[in-house]
C-alpha positions in Angstrom: -16.3 -21.6 -4.9 -16.8 -22.4 -1.2 -17.0 -19.4 1.1 -15.5 -19.1 4.6 -12.8 -21.6 3.8 -10.2 -19.6 5.8 -10.0 -17.6 9.0 -8.0 -14.5 10.0 -6.3 -15.0 13.3 -4.7 -12.1 15.1 -1.1 -12.8 16.0 0.2 -9.4 17.1 -1.2 -6.3 18.7 1.3 -3.4 18.5 0.4 -0.2 20.3 2.8 2.8 20.4 1.4 5.5 18.2 -0.1 8.4 20.1 -2.7 9.3 17.5 -4.5 7.6 14.7 -2.4 5.4 12.4 -2.9 6.0 8.7 -0.8 3.6 6.7 1.1 0.4 7.0 3.8 -1.1 4.8 6.0 -4.3 4.8 9.6 -4.1 3.8 9.9 -6.3 0.6 13.4 -7.7 1.4 13.8 -7.5 5.2 11.7 -8.6 8.2 10.6 -5.0 8.9 7.1 -3.6 9.1 6.4 0.2 9.1 3.4 2.2 10.2 2.8 6.0 10.1 0.6 8.2 12.1 -1.0 11.6 12.9 1.6 11.7 15.7 4.2 12.5 13.0 6.2 9.4 13.6 7.0 6.2 11.7 7.3 3.1 13.9 9.4 0.1 12.7 8.9 -3.5 13.9 11.2 -6.5 13.4 9.5 -9.9 13.2 10.5 -13.6 13.1 9.3 -16.7 11.5 7.8 -17.6 14.9 5.5 -14.6 14.7 7.3 -12.5 17.3 7.1 -8.7 16.6 9.4 -6.2 18.3 9.4 -2.5 18.0 13.0 -1.6 16.9 12.6 2.1 16.1 10.4 5.2 16.3 11.4 7.7 13.7 10.5 11.3 14.6 10.1 12.5 11.1 10.2 16.2 11.6 7.1 16.5 9.4 5.1 19.5 10.7 1.8 17.6 10.3 0.3 14.1 10.0 2.4 11.4 8.2 -0.3 10.0 5.9 1.7 7.5 3.8 4.8 5.3 4.1 6.3 3.3 1.2 9.4 1.1 0.9 11.7 1.1 -2.1 12.0 -2.3 -3.7 15.5 -2.7 -2.4 14.2 -2.4 1.1 17.0 0.0 2.0 15.0 3.2 2.0 11.4 4.3 2.7 9.5 7.4 1.8 6.9 9.4 3.8 4.2 11.7 2.6 2.8 14.2 4.9 -0.1 16.7 5.3 2.6 19.4 5.5 2.8 18.8 1.7 6.4 17.4 1.8 7.8 14.0 1.0 10.8 12.7 2.9 13.1 9.8 2.0 14.8 7.9 4.7 18.0 5.8 4.9 19.5 3.8 7.7 22.9 4.5 9.1 25.3 1.5 8.6 26.0 -0.4 11.8 29.3 0.2 13.5 32.2 -2.1 12.9 33.2 -4.4 15.7 36.8 -5.0 16.9 37.2 -7.8 14.3 36.3 -5.7 11.3 32.8 -7.1 11.1 29.5 -5.3 11.6 28.2 -5.0 15.1 24.9 -6.9 14.5 23.9 -10.0 16.2 23.2 -13.0 13.9 19.6 -13.0 12.8 18.9 -9.5 14.0 18.2 -6.3 12.2 20.8 -3.6 12.1 19.9 -0.9 14.7 21.4 2.1 13.0 19.3 5.3 13.1 17.1 6.3 10.2 18.0 9.7 8.8 16.3 11.9 6.3 18.3 11.7 3.1 16.1 13.8 0.9 13.2 16.2 1.3 11.0 16.6 -1.8 9.0 19.8 -2.0 6.5 21.0 -4.6 3.0 20.0 -3.6 1.0 23.0 -2.6 -1.0 21.2 0.1 -1.5 17.8 1.8 0.4 14.8 0.3 -2.0 11.8 0.5 0.1 8.9 -0.9 3.5 7.9 -2.0 4.5 4.8 -4.0 7.7 3.4 -5.6 7.7 1.7 -9.0 8.6 -2.0 -9.1 12.1 -1.2 -10.4 12.7 1.5 -7.9 13.3 3.9 -10.7 10.4 6.2 -9.9 8.6 7.5 -6.8 5.0 8.8 -7.3 3.2 11.2 -5.0 -0.3 12.7 -5.0 -2.0 15.5 -3.2 -5.0 17.5 -2.2 -3.7 20.0 -4.7 -5.2 17.8 -7.5 -1.8 16.7 -8.9 0.3 13.6 -9.3 4.0 14.0 -9.3 6.5 11.5 -10.7 10.0 11.7 -9.3 13.0 9.9 -10.9 15.3 8.3 -8.3 18.9 9.3 -8.9 22.1 8.1 -7.2 23.1 9.5 -3.8 19.5 10.1 -2.6 18.9 12.6 -5.4 15.4 13.0 -6.9 14.3 14.8 -10.1 10.7 15.6 -10.8 10.0 14.4 -14.3 6.3 15.1 -14.5 3.5 16.9 -12.8 0.1 15.4 -13.9 -2.9 17.6 -13.6 -5.6 15.3 -15.0 -7.8 15.1 -11.8 -10.3 17.8 -11.0 -10.2 17.2 -7.2 -8.2 15.9 -4.3 -6.1 12.8 -5.4 -6.3 10.2 -2.7 -4.0 7.3 -4.0 -1.4 6.2 -6.4 -0.3 2.6 -7.2 2.3 1.1 -9.6 1.9 -2.0 -11.8 3.9 -4.9 -10.4 6.1 -5.4 -13.4 5.6 -2.4 -15.8 6.0 1.3 -15.3 2.3 2.0 -15.4 0.9 4.3 -12.7 -2.7 4.5 -11.5 -4.3 7.3 -9.5 -7.7 7.6 -7.8 -9.4 10.7 -6.7 -12.3 12.5 -4.9 -13.5 13.2 -8.5 -14.5 9.4 -8.6 -12.1 8.7 -11.5 -9.1 6.5 -12.0 -6.4 7.5 -14.5 -3.6 5.2 -15.8 -0.4 6.8 -17.0 2.7 5.7 -19.0 5.8 7.5 -20.1 6.3 8.7 -23.7 10.0 8.0 -24.4 10.1 11.1 -26.6 8.2 13.4 -24.3 6.4 13.3 -20.9 4.2 11.0 -18.9 0.6 11.0 -20.1 -2.8 9.5 -19.2 -3.6 6.7 -21.6 -7.0 5.6 -20.2 -9.7 6.7 -17.8 -11.7 4.3 -15.7 -15.1 5.6 -14.6 -18.1 4.1 -12.8 -17.5 4.7 -9.1 -20.1 6.9 -7.5 -17.9 8.2 -4.7 -14.3 9.0 -3.8 -11.7 6.4 -4.9 -9.7 5.7 -1.8 -7.3 2.9 -2.7 -5.9 1.0 -5.7 -4.1 -2.3 -5.9 -2.9 -4.2 -9.0 -3.2 -8.0 -9.0 0.1 -9.9 -8.8 -0.2 -11.0 -12.4 -0.7 -7.4 -13.4 -3.8 -8.0 -15.6 -6.3 -6.7 -13.0 -6.7 -3.5 -10.9 -8.8 -3.3 -7.8 -10.3 0.1 -6.7 -12.2 0.8 -3.5 -14.6 3.7 -2.9 -17.0 5.7 -0.8 -19.8 4.0 -2.9 -19.3 0.8 -0.8 -17.9 -1.2 -3.8 -14.7 -2.7 -4.9 -14.4 -2.7 -8.7 -12.1 -5.1 -10.5 -10.8 -3.8 -13.8 -9.3 -6.1 -16.4 -6.6 -5.3 -19.0 -8.1 -6.1 -22.4 -5.1 -5.0 -24.5 -2.1 -2.8 -24.1 -4.0 0.4 -23.6 -7.5 -0.7 -22.7 -8.9 -1.7 -19.3 -12.6 -2.6 -18.7 -14.7 -3.3 -15.6 -14.9 -7.0 -15.0 -16.5 -7.5 -11.5 -17.9 -5.5 -8.7 -17.6 -6.7 -5.1 -19.9 -5.7 -2.2 -19.2 -6.6 1.4 -18.8 -3.4 3.4 -21.4 -1.1 5.0 -19.3 2.1 5.0 -16.5 3.7 2.9 -13.7 1.2 1.8 -10.4 2.9 2.6 -7.9 0.3 1.6 -7.3 -2.7 -0.6 -4.3 -5.0 -0.9 -3.7 -7.9 -3.3 -1.3 -10.8 -2.8 -0.7 -14.2 -4.5 -2.9 -16.4 -2.4 -3.6 -20.0 -3.0 -2.1 -21.9 -6.0 -4.3 -21.7 -9.1 -6.0 -18.5 -8.0 -5.5 -14.9 -9.0 -4.8 -14.2 -5.4 -6.3 -12.9 -2.2 -7.7 -9.4 -2.1 -8.0 -7.8 1.4 -10.3 -4.8 2.0 -11.1 -2.6 5.0 -12.7 0.7 5.9 -15.1 2.7 8.0 -17.2 -0.2 9.1 -14.3 -1.6 11.0 -14.4 -4.8 9.0 -11.5 -6.7 7.2 -12.6 -8.9 4.3 -10.5 -11.3 2.3 -11.7 -12.4 -1.2 -10.3 -15.1 -3.3 -10.3 -14.4 -7.0 -10.3 -17.0 -9.8 -10.9 -17.0 -13.5 -14.3 -18.3 -14.3 -14.2 -21.9 -15.5 -17.5 -21.4 -17.4 -16.4 -20.2 -20.8 -19.8 -18.5 -21.3 -19.0 -16.1 -18.4 -16.3 -13.4 -18.5 -16.5 -12.1 -15.0 -14.1 -13.4 -12.3 -15.2 -15.8 -9.7 -15.0 -14.0 -6.3 -15.5 -15.7 -2.9 -15.4 -14.0 0.5 -13.1 -16.5 2.3 -12.5 -14.7 5.6 -13.9 -11.7 7.4 -13.3 -10.0 10.8 -15.7 -7.5 12.2 -14.6 -4.8 14.6 -11.0 -5.5 13.7 -9.9 -2.4 15.6 -12.8 -2.2 18.0 -15.3 0.6 17.2 -12.6 2.4 15.1 -12.2 2.8 11.3 -9.5 0.6 9.7 -7.4 2.9 7.6 -5.0 0.6 5.9 -4.4 -3.1 5.2 -1.3 -4.6 3.6 -0.2 -8.2 2.7 3.4 -9.1 3.4 5.3 -9.5 0.1 8.2 -11.6 1.3 8.5 -15.2 0.3 7.2 -17.5 3.1 5.2 -14.7 4.8 2.5 -14.1 2.2 -0.2 -15.3 4.7 0.4 -12.3 7.0 -1.8 -9.2 6.8 -1.2 -6.0 8.7 -3.8 -3.4 9.6 -3.9 0.0 11.3 -6.8 2.2 12.4 -8.0 5.2 14.3 -7.2 3.4 17.5 -3.5 4.1 16.8 -2.8 0.3 17.0 -1.1 -1.9 14.4 -2.4 -5.4 14.3 -1.0 -8.4 12.4 -3.3 -11.2 11.2 -2.5 -14.7 9.8 -4.9 -16.2 7.3 -5.3 -20.0 7.8 -7.3 -22.6 6.1 -10.1 -24.1 8.2 -9.8 -27.8 8.8 
């Protein structure tokens, strides 16, 4: 595979947060991009096909401490925030007002400007909530914490949530949770260097069905491949590990990627070019954003994936750490990548093939 076949071009620079930005998430159905920060706010940006980004809302969350994670529901109608105050909040937007003709007071092509309100506050974690994530069906919301637990909440009508399971498999701070793209399989990564995968027993509770070991440092981030047959994990050990699903309950290490000089805080996987297994973006403490293209090996004697570093940006946020990267999941916008860092700025990048 030819390396450096693409370039990452910055198309938006979005300041506004007053302290480091921790996480960034694209709305899956609407042209909205969210970022959260140590300033306890969530900022929402509307964007157009022409690459114009506009700040449409700053949500003062009421969290007592840093907002560490933000995640959209698959419907795009609600988002959840996880905070160092140990709580999780779920947010819904007020409907736009009716105009004099009985329609909604929204300009054509524009996002509704209704206020975002806290519809539910989920309490239970004993200390800092590090990550929240919705399942692909929107049926479940997962959260994890410094208290070493993973909670699974069932989403009920009228913004009600019921905790269906508290998983206590990890021995240390749980840094991340991620759901399979089509199945209700949950993965978690921790300071204990382990990754657990969970499924629900229809007759009982959620349980850990496999453990992935091999990292020699904190597991900071997890991302399933779009096809669902691979899982990427990033770590303090300066590696990204790609785990392959061998059968229904067994996952094995396939490939290890190296390309960062400091801890890798975030990975995100999108469809990428036709014929590939997608593009994997990674970022971390070295200030670098890397994009890898993954393909199945055409040599039948080899089982490991082919991986090519196709684009890289150094000092993506100046001298600051890059805390989160996220590919846009919306059709037609899959070449857009967002990043946030300790500089409190949200940047948007477009990956383009070199001529």
